[in-house]
LODRENMAR-384688 format. One record per atom (N, C-alpha, C): residue in one letter; x, y negated, z negated. Coordinates in steps of 0.02 Angstrom, whole numbers, plus 50000, padded with zeros to 5 digits. Layout:
<recs>
AXYZ/...
</recs>
This chain:
<recs>
M558293332144854/M558583327244823/M558093325444771/K557573324144746/K557303320244711/K557503324444642/N557593333044627/N557733336044582/N558283334644565/Q558743333144595/Q559533329544575/Q559453326044548/L559113320944583/L559503312844557/L558913311244514/D558463315244481/D557833313844438/D558163315544356/A558883319444363/A558973321044275/A559503319544247/M559423317844222/M560083315744136/M560483322844145/P561163323344162/P561643329444174/P561963325744114/Q562373333544078/Q562913331544021/Q563243328844059/S563713325244038/S564343322644030/S565123330244015/C565293328844072/C565943337144071/C566653335044061/D567163337344078/D567653335344080/D568023338844126/I568163333844184/I568473336644241/I569153335844265/S569693334744325/S570273334544349/S570133330144362/A570623325244365/A570793318744396/A570833320544459/S570893323644499/S570943326844564/S570223327244593/A569853328044539/A569273327844561/A568823324244567/A569063319044535/A568693312444546/A569003302944576/T569393307844601/T570343305744650/T569953303144684/K569593311344721/K569523314744787/K568803310344806/F568383310344748/F567613309244757/F567853298444755/V568233292444710/V568373288444748/V568493288544814/V568843291644846/V569353290544922/V568643289944957/L568193296844969/L567783300044974/L567093292344972/I566893288344943/I566743283144933/I566853276444978/G567703278544947/G568193270744990/G568073273445059/V567973277845095/V568003279045176/V567433276645173/V566833276745141/V565973274545160/V566103266945151/S566563265345123/S566433255745115/S566983253445150/L567513259645174/L567963255045252/L567633257945320/F567283259245324/F567063260345382/F566433252645375/S565993255745296/S565523247045320/S565863240745337/D566523240945280/D566633233945270/D566893233045347/L567153236945401/L567253238545486/L566813231545503/T565933236045487/T565293233345511/T565063227445500/Y565233224145441/Y565123220345410/Y565473212745381/E565783217145402/E566513210745380/E566703209645443/G566833211945513/G566963210145547/G566333207245600/A565733207245589/A565313202645581/A565263195045564/R565563195945508/R565483189645445/R566053187145460/S566473189545496/S567093185945527/S566893176945562/V566773181045616/V566313173445657/V565593173345671/T565433173445582/T564703172745612/T564543164145582/G565093160145549/G564853154945574/G565243149145621/P565723152145668/P565643151645716/P565353153145780/F564993157045758/F564403160745782/F563653153545812/L563433154445714/L563083148745688/L563143141445735/A563713138245744/A564003135545753/A563743132745847/V563983141145847/V563953137545943/V563003141645964/L562503142145887/L562023141445893/L561603135145897/G561943131745837/G561763123545871/G561593124345754/A561803124445736/A561933124745663/A562173118345630/S561993116845580/S562713108645563/S563263114045484/G563313110845461/G564083111545449/G563673113245365/T563123107845325/T562913106145274/T562173114345290/V562213117545332/V561683124345360/V562183129845368/V562763129145388/V563073134445392/V563413138545302/G563473130745256/G563473131245202/G562773136345153/I562343129145156/I561623133845138/I561663140045147/V561413142845209/V561413152045238/V562093154245211/A562653150745206/A563223158345176/A562893157045090/G563123152045063/G562793150045021/G561753154344956/L561333154945036/L560663159545014/L561173168345021/G561103170645082/G561433175145096/G561743179444992/E562103174044975/E562593176844942/E562043176944844/L561563173944868/L560903171344829/L560693175944766/V560303176944855/V559843183144857/V560193190044855/G560703191544881/G561193197944869/G561573198544819/Y561613195244771/Y561613194844702/Y561473193544675/A560973190244649/A559993188644606/A559643198544629/L559763199644694/L559283208544655/L559663212844652/R560583210944637/R560793216044601/R560563218344546/L560363208244506/L559803214944413/L559253217344454/V558813218744489/V558123222344497/V558563230544498/S558813230944535/S559313237944587/S559783238944523/G559953234544464/G560603239844391/G559953242144349/Y559383237344357/Y558773238444329/Y558673246944316/F558353245444386/F558013253544420/F558593258844424/A559163259044439/A559533264444421/A559883267644397/D559723260444301/D559623263344230/D559383267344226/K558503263944261/K557683266644231/K557833274944250/T558103271944317/T557763278544363/T558463282144375/Q558833285044367/Q559443286244395/Q559553290244440/K559163286444499/K559183289644563/K559663283044579/Y560183287744586/Y561013282044607/Y561043285844684/W561123288944702/W560793290144778/W560603287744814/S559683287944806/S559183285644815/S559303277544839/I559413275444772/I559463268344809/I560473266644859/V560613269644836/V561313267444883/V560893269444955/F560753275044972/F560403276145053/F560453270745070/L559713266445031/L559323261045045/L559583257845074/G560023255545000/G560603248445022/G561143248445105/Y561363252345077/Y561823254445144/Y561513254945225/G560913257445235/G560523255145282/G560293251045310/L560093247145251/L559843241745267/L560363233545291/N560993237245249/N561543231945245/N562043233545287/L562003238645354/L562393239145405/L561913239045474/L561433243245470/L560963238845524/L560853232445551/A560883230145476/A560563221945470/A561073217445556/V561653220145551/V562193219445576/V562133218945650/P562123224245696/P562113227745752/P561603222245788/L560963224245746/L560213216945759/L560573210745776/L560973207245770/L561323202345787/L561263198445849/A561483207045864/A561733205845950/A561303201845975/L560333202145982/L560063202546014/L559523192845962/A559883194545910/A559523185345874/A560053179845963/G559353175645959/G559613169446022/G559763161545961/H559213161245925/H559133155445882/H559703157645796/W559703150345786/W560403151345727/W559833151745681/E559223151345662/E558503153345637/E558523159745609/I558623164045657/I558363175145683/I559353179345638/A559883169945683/A560463177245635/A560463174445543/A560183171645543/A560133169345478/A559793171345411/V559063175245466/V558793178245416/V559203187445418/L559663186845490/L559903194945480/L560383194045432/M560853189245441/M561393189445404/M560943187545307/V560543186145300/V560393187545231/V560133193445210/A559863196745263/A559453204145265/A560303207545235/E560753206245298/E561333213845274/E561373210145195/R561633204145163/R561743203545087/R561403206245020/M560593206845070/M560193211445028/M560403217544993/G560473222145041/G560653231445066/G561033230045031/K561723223845042/K562133226144994/K562023225544946/A561703220444914/A561543220444826/A561073227744810/I560773230444865/I560363236744838/I560863240444825/R561133242044857/R561833250144820/R562403248744801/T562483242844794/T563273240244722/T563093239744660/P562453239744626/P562533240244550/P562393251444527/A561943252644582/A562273260744583/A562793265044589/R562983261744615/R563853263444660/R564503262944617/D564153256844596/D564993254144570/D564673257644498/V564163259044452/V564193261544416/V564453272944430/M564183274844486/M564383283644514/M565203282144499/L565653272844546/L566423272044534/L566453273544456/S566293269044402/S566453271244337/S566533279144312/C566133282144333/C565823286044304/C566413290444343/A566613293044390/A567273294144435/A568163290144399/S568103283844370/S568783281544374/S568973281244293/D568513285244258/D568443285644189/D569173287744147/S569533296344181/S569773299244214/S570503296844220/I570203291044271/I571123290844302/I571233283944280/G570753278944250/G571053272444257/G570773266944261/R570033263144239/R569783258744275/R569873254544330/G570563251244296/G570953248344375/G571103253444412/W571293257644414/W571803258344474/W571033267944506/G570493266744485/G569953266744513/G569553262244556/F569093256344541/F569013251944581/F569663248344614/G570273248744587/G570523244944638/G570713247944709/L571053258144701/L570583258444752/L570073259344791/H569873262044762/H569153257544794/H569013251144828/E569163249844819/E569213241144869/E569873241644907/A570603243744898/A571093243744934/A570823246745017/M570303254145004/M570123258045032/M569593253745071/D569293248345054/D568693243145079/D568973240245097/Q569493236545099/Q569913230545120/Q570023232645206/I570373240145208/I570553240845249/I569863241945332/G569263242745312/G568923243045339/G568853233145347/A568853231145305/A568923224245298/A569253220945336/I570193226745362/I570313220745416/I570423223045479/C570293230545471/C569973234345557/C569403228045626/G568833225945540/G568203224745601/G568413217445609/P568643210145582/P568933207545615/P569273209645697/L570003212045692/L570283212945736/L570183219345767/V569353219245772/V569113223945813/V568923214245845/V568293212145821/V568013205945860/V568493202345896/A569263202845877/A569363197745885/A569873200945976/A569663209045965/A569963210646064/A569353209846106/V568793208946042/V568333208346130/V568163201846144/F568293197746111/F568583190746108/F569253189446149/Y569753194046138/Y570063193046196/Y570143196546260/S569723201346269/S569293203846340/S568723200646371/R568713193646304/R568313188346346/R567433189846374/G567573197146311/G566873196146261/G566393192046208/T565783194146219/T565313187146202/T565323193046113/Y564913185446065/Y565003186346007/Y564153192046002/E563863193046055/E563293198246059/E563683204046086/A564073208046131/A564443211446117/A565213213846044/G565183209646030/G565693210745988/G565093213645923/F564513211245913/F563893212445858/F563933219745879/A563683221845937/A563403228245984/A564043233745946/L564673236145979/L565233237145963/L564863240045883/L564903235145841/L565213236345762/L564333242845749/L564113243645765/L563513249145783/L563853258345761/I564483258545807/I564883262845799/I565323265845737/P565353260845697/P565603262045616/P565213261545564/A564663259345587/A563923258345542/A563683266045542/L563463267745579/L563443276545576/L563683279945572/M564703278945572/M565233282745529/M564983282145464/A565013275745440/A564783274745371/A564363280145335/L563583277445359/L562913282745350/L563223289945353/T563823292345407/T563623300345412/T564193302745340/V564843297045326/V565083298445283/V564753302545207/L563993294445199/L563983295345120/L563623300645127/F563073301645193/F562723309145179/F563423315745143/T563863315845158/T564553320945152/T564703320445081/A564383314645069/A564983313144971/A564493315244925/Y563813314144970/Y563183317344918/Y563173322944945/K563143326844965/K563073335144981/K563583335144925/L564033333644934/L564853336144901/L564823335844808/Y564543329744778/Y564303323944748/Y563763323344719/P563183327944729/P562583329344705/P562623322444650/R562833327144587/R562733323944528/R563193318444485/P563323313044527/P563703308744482/P564113308844416/H563563310544374/H563783308344310/H564323314044293/D564093322244334/D564533327644296/D565553323344300/L565403319344345/L566263314744333/L566383313544297/E566063309744241/E566163306844178/E566393309144153/S566973308644091/S567083311344010/S566793312743983/A566823321343940/A566533321943902/A566353315043836/T566963311843809/T567283307143774/T567013300243795/I566543298243827/I566433290043846/I565903289243803/K565713282943805/K565473279743768/K564523279943797/L564093283443787/L563473285443804/L563173278743800/E563183276743737/E562333274043738/E562723262243695/G562393262743706/G562493256143651/G561983251543687/K561753245843617/K561323239843595/K561523231643626/G561313227343663/G561603221043670/G562073220743695/Y562673214043705/Y563033213343737/Y563533211343707/A563883207843704/A564403205743632/A564383197943663/S564763192143623/S564653186543642/S564973187643711/S565913190643686/S566463189643763/S566463194143808/F565793195843801/F565673196843876/F565333191643928/W564603186043872/W564233180443902/W564903175443903/L565723174043898/L565983170243894/L566383173343962/Y566423178943976/Y566713182144024/Y566383180244080/L565623179144088/L565193177344125/L565053170144170/A565323164644120/A565323159144116/A565923158444162/A566473160244139/A567103161644167/A567203165244257/I566933167444236/I566633171144327/I566323168144372/A565653164044347/A565283157344386/A566033152544407/C566063149744359/C566423146044381/C566843144744465/V566963152044444/V567843155444482/V567203156444553/A566823158544557/A566193159744629/A566063152044646/A565913146844599/A565893141544578/A565923136944643/G566703137044627/G567283136044655/G567533139844741/Y567063146244752/Y567643146944797/Y567183150044838/A567613144444938/A567333144244980/A567203148745035/D566623150545031/D566353158145078/D566863158445153/F567023161945168/F567263160045239/F566973158545290/P566203159945280/P565623158045359/P565883149645341/L566103144145308/L566113136245308/L566973136345306/V567463139445277/V567973143745302/V568233143545412/A568013144545410/A567723147145478/A567463140445519/Y566643140545494/Y566763132845533/Y567213127045543/H567593126845484/H567913123545500/H568483124745533/F568763128445553/F569393130545598/F568983127645643/K568513128545663/K568423128645748/K567943119245708/K567613117845669/K567743110545683/K568093105645702/A568693107845671/A569413105645654/A569853108245703/A569783110045733/A570253114445797/A570873114745762/S570903117545721/S571523115345652/S571923124845692/V571243128345702/V571673135645698/V571323136645803/P571523142045828/P571353141945888/P570703148445880/E570123148245933/E569723153245884/E569533158345901/H570203160745934/H570333169345955/H570723170345876/W570883166045854/W571613166345788/W570983168645709/I570473166845705/I569943161545632/I569913172245658/P569833175645681/P569293183345653/P570363187245625/I570883185545666/I571353185945629/I571523186645554/L571493178545552/L571873173045487/L571153179845440/Y570513178345429/Y570443186245420/Y570353187945386/A570853194045444/A570933199345441/A571733200145388/V571753193245397/V572613193945355/V572363194445304/A571843189745270/A571403190545206/A571063195445180/M571003201445223/M570883206345195/M571353212545187/G572053210945202/G572413213345201/G572903212245137/T572843205045114/T572843201445059/T572313205044988/D572073203245012/D571503207644972/D571673214744945/A571613221644983/A571823227744968/A572303227344938/V572933222544954/V573463224744905/V573573223344824/A573303217244822/A573223213244777/A572733217044743/A571903220044774/A571663225444723/A572213231144683/L572493232544725/L573143240344698/L573483237744623/V573953231344660/V574243229744592/V573733229344533/F573563222544528/F573043221244480/F572603227444461/G572383233044503/G572043236944449/G572773242144422/R573243239644429/R573693245844385/R573993238944319/I573903233944367/I574183229644310/I573743230044243/F573013230644256/F572243228544220/F572453234844183/D572743240244183/D572703248244132/D573253246644144/R573913243244102/R574103241744063/R574083234444004/I573873227944042/I573883222543970/I572893221243992/G572673222744041/G571833220044021/G571803216944051/I571133210344050/I571013204044069/I571463198744074/P572283198344035/P572203192944013/P572613192444121/V572753199144173/V573183200244194/V572473192344256/L571963191044258/L571253188544296/L571583182044270/I572023177944227/I572133170444245/I572633171844280/A572983175644296/A573483172244344/A573183170044424/A572773179244422/A572513178044476/A572093170544519/F571983170944461/F571633162944480/F571823158744484/V572543157544440/V572723150944455/V573143152444522/V573333156044545/V573453158644596/V573243155844668/S572573160744652/S571883157844735/S571633151544749/S571763148244675/S571633142344660/S571693137844734/L572463138244749/L572583134844819/L572723136344880/F571983138444892/F571943141744944/F571303133744966/A571213132144933/A570563127544951/A570883121644978/P571463118744951/P571903111544993/P572253115545052/L572263121845063/L572993123745115/L572423125145188/V571723128245161/V571413130645205/V570853123045264/F570893117845217/F570233114645256/F570893108645255/L571363106545241/L571923099345217/L572343100345295/G572743107745289/G573443109645337/G573223111645389/G573723112845440/G573483115845519/G573743124345510/F573733126145560/F573903131845576/F574153135645525/Q574823133545475/Q575313136445459/Q575393137145397/A574793130345356/A574473130545296/A573873136545287/A573723134345339/A572783137645353/A573063147645329/L573373147745375/L573973155545337/L573733159945284/I574403152345242/I574353152745171/I573993153945144/G573443149145159/G572703148945132/G572413155745132/M572453159845183/M571873162245177/M572023171745144/A572963169045163/A573343176745096/A573023173045035/L572963168244999/L572783167544933/L572133166344924/W571843166844994/W571283166544980/W570753176444957/G571143179445005/G571133186444986/G571603187044892/V571823187044885/V572123188944796/V571613185044783/G571253179644773/G570663181844733/G569963184644764/M570063190944811/M569503191544840/M569453199044800/G570223201444804/G570453207444789/G570573205744706/A570423202044651/A570293201644604/A569743199544550/Q569293199744638/Q568533198344606/Q568353204744649/E568463209744658/E568173214044699/E568183220744644/S568773219644625/S569143226044582/S569523224744501/I569363219244499/I569723219944416/I569303218244369/V569013211244404/V568263207944377/V567763212944377/R567523220744379/R567073225444411/R567323230744336/A568273232244374/A568323237344326/A568223232944196/A568213225544226/A568423226344134/A567463227044127/I567193224244157/I566293227444129/I566193235544126/A566483237244168/A566303245444147/A566763248344071/E567493240344059/E567583242743987/E567243238543938/M566913236143932/M566333232543879/M565853234543892/I565503238043908/I564813240743888/I564503247943936/P564283249543889/P564123256843872/P563883261543925/R563713265643951/R563763269244038/R562983269443993/N562323270143939/N561613268043976/N561443260343985/R561823255643992/R561943249844001/R562353243744057/L562513248044111/L562773247644151/L562723245144182/G562383249044231/G561813248044298/G561343241944288/F561203238144214/F561023231744215/F561443227844221/A561993229144182/A562643226544157/A563013223544220/F562953225844308/F563323225344359/F562693221744357/G562263223444361/G561603217644404/G561613209344377/L561473210044310/L561573203644264/L562463198144287/F562833202044284/F563563198144320/F563423196344385/N562823199744430/N563293200444520/N562663193244522/T562083191244468/T561433190244485/T561853183344471/V562003182844420/V562613175944353/V562933173044429/Y563693178044439/Y564043177944509/Y563713174744572/G563033177644607/G562763175044651/G562483166844635/V562173168844586/V561693160244577/V562523155644581/A563113157944559/A563613150944533/A563833150044628/W563693156744675/W564203155744700/W563633153344774/F562953150144747/F562623149844809/F562573140444772/A562563138744718/A562783133144716/A563303129044739/G563983133544726/G564573131844733/G564473130644828/S564273136544878/S564113135444948/S563723128344956/A563413130944931/A562493122944983/A563133118744939/L563353115444876/L563833109044886/L564183109344905/M565073115344928/M565033111544997/M565013112545036/G564513111945071/G564163111145128/G564333104545133/I563883100945081/I563573095345073/I564273092745111/L564653093145053/L565203087445046/L565803089545095/Y565723095345128/Y565943094945180/Y565943089045252/D565033088745247/D565013083845312/D564963078245268/F565313076145206/F565383069745218/F566273068645192/S566543073945160/S567143071245134/S567193077245124/V568063082245157/V568043084745146/V568933088745087/G568983078845082/G569533079745014/G568863083244943/A568603080144958/A567933078444899/A567923089044892/L567713092044923/L567523098244922/L568303102744918/V568783098544926/V569303100344890/V569483100244825/I569383094144807/I569323093044742/I569023096144684/F568283098644726/F567553103044663/F568013109044672/S568223113944767/S568473119744723/S569043120244676/V569503115944663/V570013118744619/V570003118244564/A569473113344544/A569313112444456/A568733118844456/A568383118144481/A567903122544488/A568363130944456/Q568693132544474/Q569043137344507/Q569693140544429/L569893132644435/L570503136244363/L570023130644305/A569633128744303/A568963130244245/A568873135344189/A569163141944254/A568763147544233/A569433149244142/V569773148244146/V570553149944112/V570523148344070/P570363139744024/P570253142743952/P569443147343939/V569213146543965/V568473149543981/V568623159043927/I569023159843996/I569473168443983/I569653167043917/L570253163543908/L570663163643879/L570053163443784/W569573158943805/W569103157043724/W568683166143713/S568953169443790/S568183175443778/S568723184543742/L569383181043762/L569463185643730/L569643186743659/K569783179343614/K570093176343557/K569073179943535/G568953179743553/G567903182443538/G568103192743546/S568513192443576/S568363199643572/S568983204343547/R569643197343512/R569543201843476/R569383200143412/R569063196543397/R568553195143329/R568333201743335/
</recs>
């Protein structure tokens, strides 16, 4: 494996079908991976509540997990660019990401569960920049928006199934621990498919078009403005553990429906990723403005309404996540040359994670004092991204 990973192969033209096969194969890995950790994340908020954690603790733990998970991507992205050992980094990350989930079945205290939740995010951080660079290579020949959108859609099929599996465990009167233990099965399946993908495509750079811009120095001002806009969205986007905590605390949603609503959000995420991906390949970044405006409405619906409002709100929450997990990444792949792309993904995720942590911690604190203030902050922060994106577009034209 080492000799294959250390070398920098020359780019070559390949068929769109070969690139699509790689995207689909990595999509299958993500499908089983999301089934594993999104199944767990659909109930970690209530699980922490059962173990005795407060709303502030839930908000801080969720935000800390995202902070560590995203900040570590800066380091991971740097080493991906520096070493070109994409597969080695990906295997390490997926192993930690997936195996931390079934270990939650052994957590008897919220402190232990919190450590495992953060470890799961760390694993995702390690593997994401390297995986995204490989996806960028493949999606060059089929459209960045479509490539990342297709991957995200498959990713979300697993994210739909995971919460439903956990809901089925609850329906059969199982426990949180039983649900976490069951998720070991898709975790092992994901690692198996990942190894298959490596054997079929050991040199990911061979998926890249020969005409792609390989080198460049520095980042344009439009990229920094773009990061600022996404940071606004991240700060105002309530993490699902806090949303689920509210559902249980306010009794606005029956407990067995909480993972189902999360599955609804993941289904909307999948559809939105495909639709936004196609539109992005046609018109570019402006499609993000529409996505952020629509998704900003989720907060008042999930935190102030009853069951029906929560259902609509979670669908809108999924729309925003679909945009953030697909075309937000595709836009970066369009902005940055390949030799700096891994670090750019890492830098983006670090900024995103810091903003997500700060926003999650603040919203956790606001929740314990005023749900209305939480909603105002969430909506205002997300809408603040719109003028910054417009400014970014003007800078890009100049």
